[in-house]
N, C-alpha and C positions, 0 to 999 in steps of 0.2 A: 671368568678369566678372559683378559683381552687377547686379541689375536697375537700381539707382540709377545705376551707372556707365554701363550701356547706354543708359539714358534720356538722360543728359547727352551721351553721344556722338552719339546721333541728333539731338538739338537742335543740337549744334555743327556737325555735317555739314550739316544743313538751313540753318543760318545762313550757312555758307560758300556754299551754292548760291544763297541769296537775294541775297548780296552780289556774286557773281561771274558769274552766268549771265545772258546776254542783254544787249541794249542798252536804254538809256533811250529811250522814244518817247512824248513828251508828248502827241502827237496821239491816243493811245489812252487818255487819262485818262477820257474819257466811257465807254469800254468797260469800264474797271476799275470805274467808278462803277455801271454797270448790274448788276454782280455783287452790289452791296449791296441791290439791289431783288429780293426773292424772287419777284416775278411780272413781271420784265422780259421783253420780247419778244425773248428771246435763248436759243438752244439752248446749254446748258452741261452738262458731265458732271463733277461733282466726285467725288473720292475723298478722304475725310476720315478721318484716323487719330486716335483718342483713346486715351490710356492713363490709367488710374486705379487706385488701390490703397487699401488700408485696409478691404477687405470682410471682414466676419465677425470671429471671434476670432483667426484665424490670419493677419491682414494679407494677405488674398487680393488678387489683381490681375485686371484685365480690359483687354484690348486689342480695340478695335473699329474696323474699317474700314467706314465708311458709304459706300455707292455711291448717289449722289443725282442721277440725271439730271433735268433740267428741260427740258420740251419745250413751247413755245407753239404753239397751233393757232389760226389765224385763222378765226373763225366767220362774220364778215361785215365790213362797213366800220367797224363800231362796237365789236365785241366780240372778245376773245380768250378761249380756254380754255387755262389753264396747268396742265400736268401736272407734279407734283413727287412723286418717288418716293424713299423712304429704305429701302434694303435693307442691313441690317447683317451683316457677316461678323465673327464673334466668336471670340476665344481667351480663355479664362478659367481661373484656377487657384485652388482653395480659396476660392471666394467665399462659401461657407456652411460654414465650419469645414473639416473634412477631407473635402471633397466631390470632390477630384480635379480633373482638367482636362477641359475640353470645348472642342471646336472645331467650327464650322459656321455655318450661317445662323441669324439671328434672325428675328423677325416683321417683315413689311414694312408700312410705313405709306404709303398712297397718297392724295395730296391732289389735288383738282381745283378750280381757282379760275376763276370767271367774272369777267373784269375788263374795264372799258372801255378802249379803245385810247387815248383822250385823257384826260389828267388832269382831275380835277374842279375846282371852285372853289378858288382858292388853291394850285393845283398838287397837290391831294390825289390820291394813287393808292390804289386799293382793289381788293379781290377777295374773293369769297365762294363757297362751294361745299361739297361733301361731303368727308369724310375716311373712309378705309376702313382697318381693321386686318386683315391677312391672316396666318393662322397658318402661316408658311413656316419656322418654327423646326425645325431638324433634330435637336434634342435637347430633352428635357423641361426642362432647365435653361437653355436658350437662348431659349425662347419660352413664351408663356402658353397656347398651344393653344386660342385663342379667336378667333372672328370678331367684328369690331367695326365700328361705324359712328357717324358723328356729323357736326356742322357744323365748318367751319373758315373763318377769315377773316384778312385782313391789311389794314392801313392804314399808309401811310407818306407822307413828304414828302421831297423832295430840293431843297435850297436851297444854291446854290453848291457848295462841296465837301462839304457835310454831307448825310447821310441818317439819318433817324430814324423809328421807327415801332414797330409791334407785330404779331406773328403769334400766333394762338391757335387752339386746337381743343379739342374735347371728344369723347371716345370712350366709348361704351357697348358692352359685349359683348352679342350676341344669340344666339350658337350656339357650339358647340364642346364640349370635354371637360367634362362636368358635375362632375367631381371637382376641377377647377381653379378658382381664385378668379375671380369675375366681374371684368370690367374696367369701371371707372367713374372716368375720369381726365381732368383738365383740364391742358392744356399752354399755357404763356404764355412768349413769347419777345420781350421788349422789346429793341430794338437801336439802336445809335448808331454811326456810322462817319464817318470823314473821309478823303477821297481827295485826294491832292496832284496837282499839274500833271504830275508825271512818273510817275503811275500807281502810287504807293504808297497802300495803304489801311490805316488803323488803326481797329480795330473793337472794340466792347465790347458784350456781350450777356449775358443770363441765359437758361437753358433750363429753366424751372421747371415741375415737374409736381406736381399735388396728387392723391393717391390717395384718393378719397372712401370707398373700402371700408376701407382701413387707417387713414385719417385722418392721412396722413403727407405732408410736403413733401420734394421733392428739388430743391435749388437750386444748380447749378453756375454760377459766374460765369466767363465766358471773355473773355480779352483776346488779340487776334490781330493780326499784321502780315502783309500780303500784298503781293505785287509782280507786276504784269503784265509778262511778258516774251514773246519770240517764239523758237520753235525752228523755224528756216526761216520759213515763212509761217504757222505754226500759233500763234495766241495762247494763252498758258497763264498761269494765275495760280498762284503758289506761296505757301503760307501756313504760318506757324508761330506758336505762342502758348502761353500757360499758362492753366490753369483752376483754380479754387479752389472747393471744396465748402463753401459758406456754411451750408447745411442739408442733412442727409441722414437717411434713416430708420435705425432700428436695424439694424446689419449692413451698411449701405450704405457707399459710398466715403467717404473722409475726406481732408482735407488737399489738397495740390496734385497736379495731373496735368498732362498737356500734350496739345497738339493740333498736328498738321501736316496738310497737305493739298495736293493738286494738282487744278486744275480746267481742263479743256479747253473752250475757247470756240469756237462755230461761228456767228459773226455772219453776217447776211444779206449777200450780195454786192451 
């Protein structure tokens, strides 16, 4: 089976799961909406799969499973500390010409947001803190072999079924392999989502990165549909969608890719 056919098969199977699994429970629409808030006071463990192709001269491909636990920690009556981790597990093939295949861990991005428990004026939700880049890559082609640090922040508003806002960070490298390129990158993620009364969420975002060293933009645009269901008493969000690379650097991904995911939620009892 070709990769194109395999990709379509995965999307079809996931669509069947989305349409046929679990019961509709409109009372959990608020829980589904919390997933649209990157710093909600909700423990969640997403597993997000992304597939992209068009890398290099040989139409290389990359599959990434991002493991992204979100853990809120209550500091006092007024403030939370939200830990957001992104650990990628990557399989890639010929992403830089005839470069072969690599499989393993990529570099970890660890963000910490200090956020007020109560929304601000007009219902504004915000959080700021540090972001760390950890060189956990298990292969030279899966990670930059650099330690990095910088600021991160998020601001958003939830009004009725709508959620909209922006998450951003900037990372500078400060240590690591001197033979590897320095890291000096800005990440911007504007997002917009709509959650229905029966816990469907339709979301649009970009995950744009500007590399100040190479002076290149990477701009994938993502459209996803997710549904909150229950497996027994365990709430789970299932997600599927498409992505389009509006801008990519030379040798980067091109055209369309896709995204699927499953998120386990652990609301407070």
